[in-house]
N, C-alpha and C positions, 0 to 999 in steps of 0.2 A: 582397757582390756587388751589382751594379746591375742591377736586373730591369725590364724593361718589358713591360707587360701590354697588348695590342691587343686590346681587346673589342669584340664587334659583336652585340648583342642589343637589339631594339627595346623590350622590355619589361623595366623596372627591377625588378619583382618576380619576374622568372623565375629558374629553377632555375641557368641558365647565369650569370646574375648574381649570384646568391648564390656560385655557385663561384669567380668572380672575387673577391668580396669576402672569400671565406675565403682564397684565395690571398695577396691583399694582407695580412690580419690576421696568417697564419701566417708569411709571409716577413718581415714587418716584426717580429714577436715573436722571430725567429730573428736578427735584426741586419741583415737585408738593406735597401737602398734599394729602394722601389718606386715605379715611375710607371706610371699608366694613362691609356692613350688610349682613352676611351669614344666610340666613333666616332659612334652616335646621339646620344649627349648633346652632343657637338661640333657636330653638323650637318655632318660631314665630307663634302665634295664628292668624290662618287666618280668623277668624270667627266676623264678625262685628254685636254686639249685644248690648243689653241695660247694660251689664256687663262692656262695656267700660267707663260708666259714673258714678262717685261715687256720683253725684248729679244731679238732672233732671230738666229740665225746664217745662216739663210736665210729670208727674209720671203716668199719665194714658193712655198715647198713644205715642209710639216712633216713631218720625221722626228723623231720624239718622243724616241727615245733620244738622238740627237744633241743635241737642244734641251735635254735633261735635263742632259748633261754641260756644255755650254756655258753654260746659265743658273745652274747651281750654281757653276760655276768663277767666273763673272761677277757674282754676286750678284743676279741678276734673275729667279731662280726663284721662283715664289709663296711667299708667306710662310708658308700652313699646310704646304706641303710642306717648306721649309726647316726648320720647328720640329720636324717629325717625323724628319727626316733625322738633326738634332742629338741627339735621344733614342736613335734607333737606334745612332749612333755610341757613345754613352755606354753603351749596355746591355752587359753581360756575358751576360744570358740574356733572350729574347724569347718570350714565351708569347702564342700565338694563340687567343682565347676567343670561342666562336662557336656558334651551332646549325647543324647541317649541312643545307644546302639543296640539292636536287637533286644528290647526290654531291659537294658543293663548299661553298664559303664563300658568305656572303650578299653581294650586290651591293656593298654598302658597303665590306666588307672586302677583295674583289677590287679595288675602286679604290684603297684604300690601298696594296695591293701594286703596283699598275699605277702609281702616281703617287709612292710613296715608295721603292721599291726601285731607285734612279736609277742610270743608266750613270754610269761614271766614279767612283762610291762603292761601290756594291755588286757591279758587274760591268764587263766592258769587254774587247775583245780576247780574249785567252787567260785573262782574269781570272775563272775559274768554278771549281767543285767546290772541291778543296782549295785553289787559289790564288785563290778568289773574295775580295772586298772586305770579306766579313763573316768572313773566317778568324780564329779564335781565339774566336768568340762561339759560343753554344748556342742551339737554338731548339725550340720543341715546340709540338704542336697539343693543345688542350684543349676538347673540344666535345661537344655533347649531341644527340640524335637520337631519332627517334621508333619507329624499327624495334627489333625484338628482337634480343639477340645472337646467337640461333641462325638468324636470317635471313642472316649473314654468314659466308662461309668456302669452302673449296673445296665446289663442288656445290650450295652454297646458293643460294636465289632470287637473292641480290644480289651474290653473288660475295665474292671476299676484300676485306677493307676496306682492306687495305694497297695493294692494287692499286687500287682506287678513289681513293686519296688520293695516288697517284703524282706527279700534276701539282704538288700541294702539298709533298709530302716530297722529291722528286727535283728536278722542274722549277723548283722555286721557292726552297725553303730551303737544300738543298743545292747547287743551281746557283750560289747567290750566295756559297758558303762557309761558311754554317752548319755546325756540327756537330748533326745533327738528333738529337733525344732521341726515345725511345718515346712514342707519344701516350696521352691519356687519353680514352676514349669512355665517355660516360654513356647508357645505351641505354634507350630505351622511355620517357624522361622524362615526357611529357605525360600518360601514362597509369598512373603508378604511385602507390600509396598512400603516405603521409607515411612509415611505417616502411620501406619500400624506398627511398624517396630519402633517408632517413639513412644507410642502409646504402652507398648509392654515394657519399654525401660523405664518410662514413669511409674508403671506399677512395680517394677523391680526396686527402684529407689524408695519407695513406700515401704516393701518388704525389709529392705536393709534398714531402714529408720526404725522399723518395729521389731528388729529381731531380738533385741535386750531383753523386751518385756513379753517375748511371743511364749505362748503356754506349751510346754512340751507334749508330745505324742505320748499315749500311755502303753507302758510295756510290763511284762511281768516283774514282780519283785521278789526277791528270795525269801522276804518273809511271809509270803502268801503260801509257801510250800513247806511240806515236812522235810526230814532228812534224806528221802528217797526221791524227792522232788515230785511228789503227787499233791494236789491242793490241800491245803488244810481244811479239814472240816468243822 
């Protein structure tokens, strides 16, 4: 299996980075090929702009998704984007590794999503959900956060974490066609003692070991809707 880990943490000594390195080691030992895009180490540019295209379909008005398609097809898209798209196309499984910021991903990772999940390759027209460009590939979130586990859930102060993550799980990963696997969350990481972190790392290694057989989350299928995208009766 070809695995791409998109990692976004500014501290190389962080527990999140240790999780990423553990994933690389365990997957490699199991015979998988692993590639890491370490966004901070790469000084990844998170800003989607006209500078991403050496040639434009419309020089007068920027519609970013249209220019993504045009730039990729014509070979005029920025080299850093093109390189990440090729990693993505080769991958059977993509793991996003990050600390949870403001109920979402760090800005640098959001910028990777904006610039790399390009129209024409990942989605476009009616190519979304199970018809998306990433059909046949799997994706999962692996993240850490400061909150305690009991702070998340029905009636809890922060609400249900799967609802919090819906823009990522459904609006991003499922939308472009990935089979979305159950996520791994490491709770309260900055405040834990070493033995508690060791226990979380052991749980994480169990999650990694079971990822190939994990049951994907359920999201809409195009066959369930009519041509106007209303549910079939």
